[in-house]
C-alpha positions in Angstrom: 10.9 -73.6 14.3 11.9 -71.5 11.3 14.7 -69.8 13.2 16.0 -73.3 13.9 15.8 -74.1 10.2 17.8 -70.9 9.3 20.5 -71.8 11.9 20.7 -75.4 10.5 20.8 -73.9 7.0 23.7 -71.7 7.8 25.6 -74.6 9.4 24.8 -76.8 6.5 26.2 -74.2 4.0 29.4 -73.9 6.1 29.8 -77.7 6.4 29.1 -78.3 2.7 31.2 -75.5 1.2 33.8 -74.2 3.6 36.3 -77.1 3.6 36.1 -77.6 -0.1 36.5 -73.9 -0.8 39.6 -73.8 1.4 41.0 -77.0 -0.2 40.5 -75.4 -3.6 42.2 -72.2 -2.6 45.1 -74.2 -1.1 45.4 -76.0 -4.5 45.6 -72.6 -6.3 42.1 -72.0 -7.5 40.5 -68.6 -7.4 38.0 -68.1 -4.6 35.1 -68.2 -7.1 36.4 -71.4 -8.8 36.9 -73.0 -5.4 33.4 -72.2 -4.4 31.9 -73.7 -7.5 33.6 -77.1 -6.7 33.5 -76.6 -3.0 30.6 -79.1 -2.3 32.1 -82.1 -4.1 35.5 -81.4 -2.6 34.0 -81.2 0.9 32.2 -84.5 0.3 35.5 -86.2 -0.6 37.3 -84.7 2.4 34.6 -86.0 4.8 34.5 -89.4 3.2 38.3 -89.9 3.3 38.5 -88.6 6.9 35.5 -90.8 8.0 37.0 -93.9 6.4 40.5 -93.2 7.8 39.1 -92.7 11.3 37.1 -95.9 11.1 40.0 -98.0 9.9 42.2 -96.5 12.6 39.6 -96.9 15.3 39.6 -93.2 16.0 36.3 -91.3 16.8 34.7 -89.3 14.1 33.2 -86.3 15.7 32.5 -82.7 14.6 35.8 -81.8 16.3 37.9 -84.4 14.4 35.9 -84.1 11.1 35.6 -80.3 11.0 37.9 -78.4 13.3 41.1 -80.4 12.7 41.0 -80.3 8.9 39.8 -76.7 9.0 42.9 -75.5 10.9 45.1 -77.3 8.4 43.3 -75.9 5.4 43.3 -72.3 6.8 47.1 -72.7 7.1 47.2 -73.9 3.5 45.1 -70.9 2.4 47.4 -68.5 4.2 50.5 -69.9 2.6 48.9 -69.9 -0.9 47.8 -66.3 -0.5 51.3 -65.3 0.6 52.8 -66.9 -2.4 50.3 -65.3 -4.8 50.9 -61.8 -3.3 54.6 -62.4 -3.5 54.3 -63.3 -7.1 51.6 -60.8 -8.3 51.6 -58.1 -5.7 48.9 -57.3 -3.2 46.2 -57.7 -5.8 47.4 -61.1 -6.8 45.0 -64.0 -7.1 45.3 -67.7 -7.9 46.0 -68.7 -11.4 43.3 -71.3 -11.5 40.8 -70.9 -14.4 37.6 -72.5 -13.4 35.7 -69.3 -13.0 37.2 -67.1 -15.7 34.9 -64.3 -16.8 32.4 -65.1 -14.0 31.7 -62.0 -11.9 30.8 -62.5 -8.2 27.4 -61.0 -8.8 26.6 -63.9 -11.1 27.7 -66.5 -8.5 25.6 -64.7 -5.9 22.6 -64.6 -8.3 22.7 -68.4 -8.8 22.9 -69.0 -5.1 20.3 -66.4 -4.2 17.7 -67.5 -6.8 18.2 -71.1 -6.0 17.9 -70.7 -2.2 15.0 -68.3 -2.5 13.1 -70.8 -4.7 13.9 -73.6 -2.3 12.7 -71.7 0.8 9.6 -70.2 -0.8 8.4 -73.0 -3.1 9.6 -76.0 -1.2 10.2 -75.4 2.5 7.3 -73.0 2.9 5.0 -75.4 1.1 5.6 -78.2 3.5 2.7 -78.9 5.9 5.2 -78.8 8.8 8.9 -78.4 8.4 9.9 -80.6 11.4 8.1 -83.7 9.9 10.3 -85.6 7.5 9.1 -87.1 4.3 6.6 -89.9 5.0 8.1 -92.5 2.7 9.9 -95.8 2.8 13.6 -95.0 2.9 13.4 -92.1 5.4 13.6 -94.7 8.2 16.9 -96.0 7.0 18.3 -92.5 6.5 17.2 -91.2 9.9 18.5 -94.2 11.8 21.8 -94.4 9.9 22.5 -90.8 10.5 21.8 -91.1 14.2 23.9 -94.2 14.5 26.8 -92.3 12.9 26.5 -89.6 15.6 26.1 -92.0 18.5 28.8 -94.4 17.5 31.2 -91.7 16.3 31.7 -93.7 13.1 31.3 -91.9 9.8 32.2 -94.7 7.4 31.1 -93.6 3.9 30.5 -97.2 2.9 27.6 -97.4 5.3 27.0 -97.8 9.0 24.6 -100.2 10.8 21.6 -98.6 12.5 22.8 -100.6 15.5 26.4 -99.3 15.3 26.4 -98.2 18.9 24.0 -100.9 20.1 25.1 -104.1 18.3 23.9 -106.2 21.2 20.4 -105.0 20.4 20.5 -105.9 16.7 17.4 -108.1 16.3 18.6 -109.3 12.8 22.4 -109.7 13.1 24.3 -110.3 9.9 26.8 -108.7 7.6 26.2 -105.0 6.8 26.3 -104.3 3.0 27.7 -101.4 1.2 25.5 -98.3 0.9 26.8 -94.9 -0.1 26.6 -92.7 3.0 28.3 -89.4 2.2 25.0 -87.6 2.4 24.3 -89.1 5.8 27.8 -87.9 7.0 27.0 -84.3 6.0 23.7 -84.4 7.9 25.3 -86.0 10.9 27.9 -83.2 11.0 25.2 -80.5 10.7 23.1 -82.1 13.4 26.2 -82.6 15.7 27.3 -78.9 15.3 23.8 -77.3 15.5 22.1 -79.7 18.0 18.9 -79.1 16.0 16.2 -81.7 15.4 17.2 -84.3 12.8 14.2 -83.5 10.5 15.2 -79.9 10.2 18.8 -80.9 9.5 17.6 -83.2 6.7 15.7 -80.2 5.3 18.6 -77.8 5.6 21.1 -80.2 4.0 18.7 -80.9 1.1 18.1 -77.2 0.5 21.9 -76.7 0.3 22.4 -79.5 -2.1 19.4 -78.9 -4.4 19.2 -75.1 -4.4 22.8 -74.0 -3.8 25.2 -76.7 -4.8 23.3 -77.7 -8.0 22.9 -74.1 -9.3 26.6 -73.4 -8.7 27.5 -76.7 -10.3 25.3 -75.7 -13.3 27.1 -72.3 -13.5 30.4 -74.0 -13.8 29.1 -76.3 -16.6 27.5 -73.4 -18.6 30.7 -71.3 -18.1 32.7 -74.2 -19.5 30.5 -75.0 -22.4 29.5 -71.5 -23.4 32.3 -69.2 -22.2 31.4 -66.4 -24.6 27.6 -66.4 -24.2 26.8 -64.3 -21.3 23.1 -64.5 -21.9 23.0 -68.3 -21.5 25.0 -68.1 -18.2 22.7 -65.4 -16.9 19.5 -67.4 -17.7 21.1 -70.5 -16.2 20.2 -69.2 -12.7 16.5 -69.7 -13.7 17.1 -72.8 -15.7 18.7 -74.6 -12.7 15.4 -74.4 -10.9 13.1 -74.5 -13.9 12.7 -78.2 -14.5 10.5 -80.0 -12.0 12.0 -83.5 -12.7 15.3 -82.3 -11.0 15.9 -81.3 -8.3 12.3 -80.8 -7.2 11.0 -84.2 -7.9 13.7 -86.1 -6.0 12.7 -84.2 -2.9 9.1 -85.6 -3.2 9.8 -89.1 -4.2 11.6 -92.0 -2.5 13.2 -90.3 -0.7 16.3 -90.5 -2.9 18.5 -88.1 -1.0 21.9 -89.7 -1.9 20.9 -89.7 -5.6 19.8 -86.1 -5.3 23.2 -85.1 -3.8 25.2 -87.0 -6.3 23.4 -85.6 -9.3 23.8 -82.1 -7.9 27.6 -82.6 -8.4 27.3 -83.9 -11.9 27.4 -80.7 -14.0 30.6 -79.7 -12.2 32.1 -83.1 -12.9 31.0 -82.9 -16.6 32.6 -79.5 -16.9 35.9 -80.6 -15.4 36.1 -83.7 -17.5 35.7 -81.7 -20.7 38.3 -79.2 -19.6 40.8 -82.0 -18.7 40.1 -84.1 -21.8 40.1 -81.1 -24.2 43.1 -79.6 -22.6 41.6 -76.1 -22.7 44.6 -75.0 -20.6 48.2 -76.2 -20.2 50.8 -76.5 -17.5 49.9 -75.8 -13.9 46.3 -74.8 -14.6 45.5 -78.0 -16.4 47.1 -80.0 -13.6 45.0 -78.2 -11.0 41.9 -79.0 -13.0 42.8 -82.6 -13.3 43.6 -82.8 -9.6 40.3 -81.3 -8.7 38.5 -83.8 -10.9 40.3 -86.7 -9.4 39.5 -85.4 -5.9 35.9 -85.2 -6.7 35.6 -88.9 -7.6 35.6 -90.4 -4.1 33.0 -87.9 -2.8 30.7 -88.5 -5.8 31.2 -92.2 -5.4 30.0 -92.2 -1.8 27.2 -89.8 -2.6 25.9 -92.3 -5.1 27.9 -94.5 -7.6 25.3 -94.3 -10.3 26.1 -90.7 -10.8 29.0 -91.9 -12.9 26.8 -94.0 -15.1 24.8 -90.8 -15.7 28.0 -88.9 -16.4 29.3 -91.5 -18.7 26.0 -91.6 -20.7 25.9 -87.8 -21.1 29.6 -87.7 -22.1 29.2 -90.2 -25.0 28.0 -87.7 -27.6 30.7 -85.2 -26.5 33.4 -87.8 -26.9 32.1 -88.8 -30.3 32.0 -85.2 -31.4 35.6 -84.7 -30.4 36.7 -87.9 -32.1 35.1 -86.7 -35.3 37.0 -83.5 -35.1 40.2 -85.4 -35.2 39.8 -86.4 -38.8 41.9 -89.4 -40.0 44.2 -90.8 -37.2 47.6 -92.2 -38.0 48.7 -95.2 -35.9 52.2 -96.2 -37.1 51.7 -96.9 -40.8 48.0 -97.2 -40.5 45.6 -94.4 -41.3 42.4 -95.0 -39.4 39.4 -93.4 -41.0 37.3 -91.3 -38.6 34.1 -93.3 -38.9 36.0 -96.5 -38.0 37.3 -94.8 -34.8 33.8 -93.7 -33.9 32.3 -97.1 -34.5 35.0 -98.7 -32.4 34.4 -96.4 -29.5 30.6 -96.9 -29.7 31.1 -100.7 -29.8 33.6 -100.6 -26.9 31.2 -98.4 -24.8 28.3 -100.7 -25.6 30.3 -103.8 -24.7 31.4 -102.3 -21.3 27.9 -101.1 -20.6 26.3 -104.5 -21.3 29.0 -106.3 -19.4 28.4 -104.2 -16.3 24.7 -104.4 -16.6 24.6 -108.2 -16.8 27.3 -108.8 -14.2 26.5 -110.7 -11.1 27.9 -107.9 -8.9 25.3 -105.5 -10.1 22.4 -107.9 -10.5 20.7 -106.9 -7.2 20.5 -103.4 -8.6 19.6 -104.0 -12.2 16.9 -106.5 -11.5 14.6 -104.1 -9.7 11.2 -104.3 -11.5 8.8 -101.5 -12.3 5.8 -102.1 -14.5 5.6 -100.1 -17.8 3.2 -97.3 -17.3 2.6 -95.2 -20.4 1.3 -95.3 -24.0 3.3 -93.8 -26.8 1.0 -90.6 -27.0 1.5 -90.1 -23.3 5.2 -90.5 -23.7 5.4 -87.9 -26.4 3.5 -85.4 -24.3 5.5 -86.1 -21.2 8.8 -85.7 -23.0 7.8 -82.5 -24.8 6.4 -81.0 -21.6 9.2 -82.3 -19.4 6.7 -84.2 -17.2 8.8 -87.4 -17.7 7.3 -89.2 -14.7 3.7 -88.9 -15.8 1.6 -90.9 -15.2 3.8 -92.9 -12.9 4.0 -90.0 -10.4 2.0 -86.8 -10.6 3.8 -84.1 -12.7 2.0 -81.3 -14.4 3.1 -80.5 -18.0 5.6 -77.7 -18.1 4.4 -76.0 -21.2 6.7 -72.9 -21.0 9.8 -74.8 -20.1 9.1 -77.5 -22.6 8.7 -75.0 -25.4 11.9 -73.3 -24.4 13.9 -76.6 -24.2 12.6 -77.4 -27.7 13.8 -74.0 -28.9 17.2 -74.6 -27.4 17.4 -78.1 -28.9 16.5 -76.8 -32.4 19.0 -73.9 -32.0 21.8 -76.3 -31.1 21.1 -78.5 -34.0 22.2 -75.6 -36.2 25.5 -75.1 -34.3 28.1 -77.6 -35.2 30.4 -77.0 -32.2 27.7 -77.7 -29.6 25.4 -80.1 -31.4 26.6 -82.9 -29.3 24.4 -81.6 -26.4 21.3 -82.6 -28.4 22.7 -86.1 -28.5 23.2 -86.2 -24.7 19.6 -85.1 -24.2 18.5 -87.5 -26.8 20.2 -90.5 -25.1 18.6 -89.5 -21.8 15.2 -89.3 -23.4 15.7 -92.8 -24.9 16.2 -94.2 -21.4 13.1 -92.3 -20.2 11.1 -94.0 -22.9 12.6 -97.3 -22.0 11.6 -96.9 -18.4 8.1 -96.0 -19.5 7.6 -98.9 -22.0 10.0 -101.8 -21.6 10.3 -104.6 -19.2 12.5 -107.7 -18.8 16.1 -108.1 -19.8 16.2 -105.2 -22.4 15.1 -102.7 -19.8 17.6 -104.0 -17.2 20.5 -103.5 -19.6 19.3 -100.0 -20.6 18.2 -98.6 -17.2 19.3 -101.1 -14.6 22.1 -98.8 -13.3 19.3 -96.6 -12.0 17.3 -99.5 -10.4 15.0 -99.2 -13.5 13.5 -96.4 -11.5 11.6 -93.8 -13.6 12.3 -91.0 -11.1 16.0 -91.5 -11.2 16.0 -91.7 -15.0 13.8 -88.6 -15.3 16.2 -86.7 -13.1 19.1 -87.7 -15.4 17.2 -86.3 -18.4 16.5 -83.1 -16.6 20.1 -82.2 -16.3 20.9 -81.7 -20.0 17.4 -80.2 -20.3 18.5 -77.4 -17.9 21.3 -76.4 -20.3 18.8 -76.5 -23.3 16.4 -74.4 -21.2 19.0 -71.7 -20.6 19.8 -71.7 -24.4 16.1 -71.5 -25.2 15.6 -68.6 -22.9 18.6 -66.7 -24.3 17.5 -67.4 -27.9 14.0 -66.2 -27.1 15.4 -63.0 -25.5 17.4 -62.3 -28.7 14.3 -62.8 -30.8 12.2 -60.5 -28.5 14.9 -57.9 -28.5 15.1 -58.0 -32.3 11.3 -57.5 -32.5 11.6 -54.6 -30.0 14.3 -52.9 -32.0 12.4 -53.3 -35.3 9.3 -51.8 -33.6 11.4 -49.0 -32.3 12.8 -48.4 -35.8 9.3 -48.0 -37.2 8.7 -45.4 -34.5 11.7 -43.3 -35.7 14.4 -44.5 -33.3 17.8 -44.1 -35.1 19.8 -46.6 -33.1 18.8 -49.6 -30.8 18.6 -48.6 -27.2 21.4 -50.2 -25.2 19.0 -51.3 -22.5 16.7 -53.2 -24.8 18.3 -56.6 -24.5 18.4 -56.3 -20.7 14.8 -55.1 -20.5 13.7 -58.0 -22.7 15.7 -60.5 -20.6 14.1 -59.2 -17.5 10.6 -59.3 -19.0 11.2 -62.8 -20.3 12.4 -63.9 -16.8 9.3 -62.5 -15.1 7.1 -64.3 -17.7 8.9 -67.6 -17.3 8.7 -67.4 -13.5 5.0 -66.6 -13.7 4.2 -69.4 -16.1 6.4 -72.0 -14.3 6.0 -71.2 -10.6 2.6 -69.4 -10.4 0.0 -70.2 -9.3 1.5 -72.1 -6.5 -1.7 -73.9 -5.6 -3.0 -76.3 -8.2 -6.6 -77.3 -8.9 -6.8 -80.9 -7.8 -8.5 -83.3 -10.2 -9.9 -86.8 -10.0 -7.5 -89.2 -11.6 -10.1 -91.9 -11.7 -11.7 -89.9 -14.6 -8.7 -90.3 -16.7 -8.1 -93.1 -19.3 -6.0 -95.9 -17.9 -2.8 -97.0 -19.5 -2.8 -99.9 -21.9 -4.5 -103.1 -20.7 -1.4 -105.2 -21.2 0.2 -103.6 -18.2 -2.6 -102.8 -15.7 -1.7 -100.0 -13.3 -3.4 -97.3 -11.3 -1.4 -94.8 -13.3 -3.4 -92.5 -15.6 -3.2 -90.3 -18.6 -1.1 -87.2 -18.7 -3.8 -84.7 -19.5 -6.7 -84.4 -17.1 -10.1 -85.3 -18.5 -12.4 -83.5 -16.1 -11.8 -79.9 -17.2 -9.5 -78.9 -14.3 -6.2 -77.1 -14.8 -2.8 -78.2 -13.5 0.2 -76.0 -12.9 3.8 -77.3 -12.4 4.1 -75.9 -8.8 0.5 -76.4 -8.0 0.7 -80.1 -8.7 4.1 -80.3 -7.0 2.7 -78.7 -3.9 -0.2 -81.2 -3.9 2.5 -84.0 -4.0 4.4 -82.3 -1.1 1.2 -82.2 0.9 0.8 -85.9 0.5 4.4 -87.0 0.9 5.1 -84.8 3.9 1.6 -85.0 5.4 1.2 -84.6 9.1 -1.2 -87.5 9.6 1.3 -90.2 8.5 3.8 -92.3 10.5 4.7 -89.6 12.9 2.1 -86.8 13.4 2.4 -83.6 15.4 0.7 -85.1 18.5 3.2 -87.9 18.4 6.1 -85.5 18.0 5.1 -83.7 21.2 4.6 -87.0 23.0 8.0 -88.4 21.9 9.8 -85.3 23.1 8.3 -85.9 26.5 9.3 -89.6 26.2 12.9 -88.6 25.4 13.1 -86.5 28.6 11.8 -89.5 30.6 13.8 -92.4 29.2 17.2 -90.7 28.7 19.6 -93.3 27.3 17.5 -96.4 28.4 16.5 -99.0 25.8 12.8 -98.9 24.8 10.9 -101.8 23.3 8.7 -100.7 20.4 6.4 -101.9 17.6 8.0 -100.5 14.5 4.9 -100.7 12.4 3.2 -98.0 14.5 5.7 -95.5 13.1 8.3 -95.9 15.9 10.8 -97.5 13.5 12.1 -94.0 12.9 12.0 -92.7 16.5 15.6 -93.6 17.1 16.9 -91.6 14.2 14.5 -88.7 14.6 14.6 -88.3 18.4 17.6 -90.2 19.6 15.5 -92.6 21.7 17.2 -96.1 21.8 14.3 -98.1 20.4 14.9 -101.8 20.1 13.3 -102.2 16.6 14.7 -99.9 13.9 13.4 -101.7 10.9 9.7 -102.2 9.9 10.4 -104.8 7.2 12.3 -108.1 6.9 10.9 -110.0 9.9 9.3 -112.6 7.6 12.5 -112.9 5.4 15.5 -112.8 7.7 16.8 -114.8 10.6 16.4 -112.9 13.9 17.5 -113.3 17.5 15.7 -115.7 19.8 15.1 -112.8 22.2 13.4 -110.8 19.5 11.0 -113.6 18.8 10.1 -114.0 22.4 9.5 -110.3 22.9 7.4 -109.9 19.7 5.1 -112.8 20.5 5.0 -112.9 24.3 6.1 -109.6 25.9 2.6 -109.1 27.5 3.3 -112.3 29.5 6.3 -110.7 31.2 4.9 -111.2 34.7 4.2 -115.0 34.3 6.8 -116.2 31.8 10.5 -116.5 32.9 11.7 -116.8 29.3 10.2 -113.4 28.5 11.9 -111.8 31.5 15.2 -113.3 30.4 14.8 -112.0 26.9 14.0 -108.5 28.2 17.0 -108.7 30.6 19.2 -109.5 27.6 18.2 -106.3 25.9 18.4 -104.3 29.2 15.1 -102.6 28.1 13.4 -100.4 30.7 10.4 -99.1 28.8 7.8 -100.0 26.2 6.6 -97.4 23.7 3.2 -97.6 21.9 2.2 -94.9 19.3 -1.0 -94.2 17.4 -1.3 -97.4 15.3 -4.3 -96.1 13.4 -2.4 -93.1 12.1 0.5 -95.2 10.9 -1.8 -97.4 8.9 -2.7 -94.5 6.7 0.9 -94.3 5.5 3.4 -96.4 3.7 3.4 -98.8 6.7 -0.1 -99.9 5.9 1.0 -103.2 4.4 3.5 -104.1 7.2 1.3 -104.4 10.3 0.5 -108.0 11.3 -1.0 -108.0 14.7 0.0 -111.7 15.3 3.6 -110.8 14.6 3.6 -108.0 17.2 0.9 -109.2 19.6 3.3 -109.4 22.5 3.7 -105.6 22.3 0.3 -104.5 20.9 -1.6 -106.5 23.5 -0.1 -104.6 26.5 -2.7 -102.4 28.2 -2.7 -100.3 31.3 -3.8 -103.3 33.3 -1.2 -105.8 32.0 0.9 -107.1 35.0 4.6 -106.1 34.8 4.0 -102.7 33.3 3.3 -99.3 34.8 2.1 -96.3 32.8 4.9 -93.7 32.8 3.3 -91.3 30.2 -0.1 -91.4 28.6 -1.8 -89.3 25.9 -4.8 -90.5 23.9 -4.0 -94.0 22.7 -0.2 -93.4 23.0 1.6 -95.0 26.0 5.0 -95.2 27.5 5.1 -98.1 30.0 7.9 -98.6 32.5 8.9 -102.2 32.8 8.5 -103.3 36.4 11.5 -104.9 38.0 10.8 -108.6 38.5 11.9 -110.6 41.5 
């Protein structure tokens, strides 16, 4: 199983980075610069190709999505390399400037540290790597990805889970927009590798969270702090050092499209500041602007609210640069700097409020979450980077929190970079709004993120990563100074050249130990904690445990993983083995199922053409007459002609029944209504019209007998 994951991981890395890297080289970027922006460029390429193929009615397959553009990009790289060598000799290289001063060893360090952390602290901590997250949205992601592969349609605007089986759609209706670039990447990885979908999910998420995000962070730190090598070096640890992102988005939701979009955000931030600040001129600036423009479609179809996060974090940077202009002359008018700043802030607030209250975004901004924290809890959660506590289990990160505070205080003393404190401050304000507010005010402030505390916490974590790198570097300088003074007292005439490196290494080891070890937390009873304020009753609890136990960041995180990826949920190991046998028996035949027993995700995970691919909505939405007949009266197949006609309409050949008791211990617990699914659930081995094709425990695959 692990070998399959490694193969899927290699394929995912190639799919996510190779086309974008070649596109960047074709545009004139260095190999390093192209690699740092490779993931968002690849996402754009796939989205544009998928959309074009869909509009033209052409099939979107691994061949057309990967091989054809790769051949063109290879040709472009060859031409670009020939021109560079002609202009600069055999040692010539592109004139792009995205990775100036960044050695390859630093790029490899970011990728290696991130991937090692992802494999050891995330993948290896999962109860079983071929079982996907046991949570609400995983059904939609699994089925959408499978539908893309089967229908050969990779439309980034979204694909119906019945794309290849529209005649089976039990709730026909218009299919709304949903950003699906993440699903396209998974579909390509699964199509190339032919590996189980759950492992492809894991491989793609590892590449986004622990390779693409660190490399994106490297580009941002290189842009913001080009002369500070220590900050860039510590950024490799900082990129994985804040649990709220990317770790938490892998254990909540799942919010995979949000995760992927936010992984691209530091690179977009860096490119925007380069373009707006014109840190280069001529062709190099044009290349940078072009790369930024090309990133926009990919980031849009990963998740549009990435741009709201980008906009919010850029506001202090824009204000900082406006203030640096001094008095601005417009014709005969001399506009004082404070007036320009106030005008910009007012305009930004007007646009923000207009979008937040618009009818188009109302379905997003009206999502409701109850306030869940008191002010003392909020103070602790912000200072310890456990922004989600007590909404979702997060242990206080004492070491990282202290280092972020050190970085914050340090930047306050540096005029050129003080704006980053403002970016983090704005994000923290939204974290507090998500914790305390409700109603219209909260919708305006946090509605672009569905008012979801997890998404907002992830946003705050991104500037916290930069502050953490700064805090680590400042602490290293302080420790090195102490070491040199101590050495001076012992008679050393000059500081040893290796002292800063040794201090940095020791600090890194200490940070890793305090943040990631021990990996197994000591569980505590949340019922012993003090509940949140009585005005907003909730089962959330206080941040600090009251029963004397100790929490560690990774220990608590692993406890969460054990719950969210548990093996006794919707699909357990016994059911996986059973379903693999079912797949071999049914082939491409249609299978009637009860989605509330966990089989809603069977189509996506195993490729079995199940009739029901939703577990919700049957009370709310109009559905086909055939679906109603099957749900209520399938067990009367032998004596009811209308049932036989309904089954014939779907061309179903089998009925699948999984372990209902296991599913009811999962997120499906509130969706089972026996009366609604009695036609399927009441089928037994003795029901006329059905023959047992496969049996194991209380799981069954029935073959539908042909009726005369």
